[in-house]
N, C-alpha and C positions, 0 to 999 in steps of 0.2 A: 502495498499498499506507501501510495503516495502523499508527500505534502498537498497538492486534491484533496486531498480521500480524507483527512485530519481537520482541513479543514470545511469542509463539507458538514464533516459533524463539529466542530466549535461552533457551522453557523449555524444548526441545527436547533442545539442547547441552546445556546444563545437567546435567540429566537420566543424559543416555546418554551421557557422556565421563566422569559420574563410575562408570562398572561400569570405565573401564579400568586404571584405580591397580590395582583389586585383578584384573586379570586379568591385566596384568605381573607381577604381585605371584608370582601361579601359579603361572605358566607358569618366572618361573623359578624357584624356589624349589622346584617343580617337589608341588606339597603345597597340595589344597584339604580337607582334614583338617575347619578350622575352618571353615567355611562347611554352608551350613540347605541339604537338600537342597528341603525343606518350604519354604522360602525360593523358592530356585534356582524353583521347580515354578507356586509361584503365582503372583511375579510374573512370571515367561510368560506367565502365564493370564490374566492381564492387563492385557501388553501387549495380547494376539492380542485383548482386547476394544474396547482402546483404536484401535491397528486400525481394524477390525473398525465403529467406532463415526463416527474422521472420513472412513471411504469412504465408510459409507452415508450421515452428516449437509448434508454437503458438498463439492463440490470443490480446494473453496476452505483445507477442510482437509490441504492435501499435508502443509502440518508434522505433524499428531497422526500422520498413516498412514507419514511417512517415519521421523520417527525414533521412533518404536512399535517398527515393522519391525527397525529398527534396537540398540533395545533388546533384542527378540528374541533379536539373533543377536548379542547381548554373553552375553546370561542364562544362553538354548540352551549356549553355549562354557564357561559359567564347570558348567554342571551337567555339560557332554561330559567336565572336568581331572576331576571332583570323585569322575565316574566310575571315569576309569582312577584317578588318583590314590590312589586308598581309600587 
């Protein structure tokens, strides 16, 4: 594995897990009023497209697929909490 692969892993970890502090904050405070529904839906759609792109591009693009799917899960969790805690 070369440096490009590790760069992809680092980018995936950093961008995906950047959702966790917000997710934790919403769960603890039981409030998601400051989150934009449009942002959550559009970023979710972007993650679906990135995952599809990675899957279709190459089997070696599994980090792109994996981290896009995980980011999608985090974004949709935030959206569900947004709808729950109106």
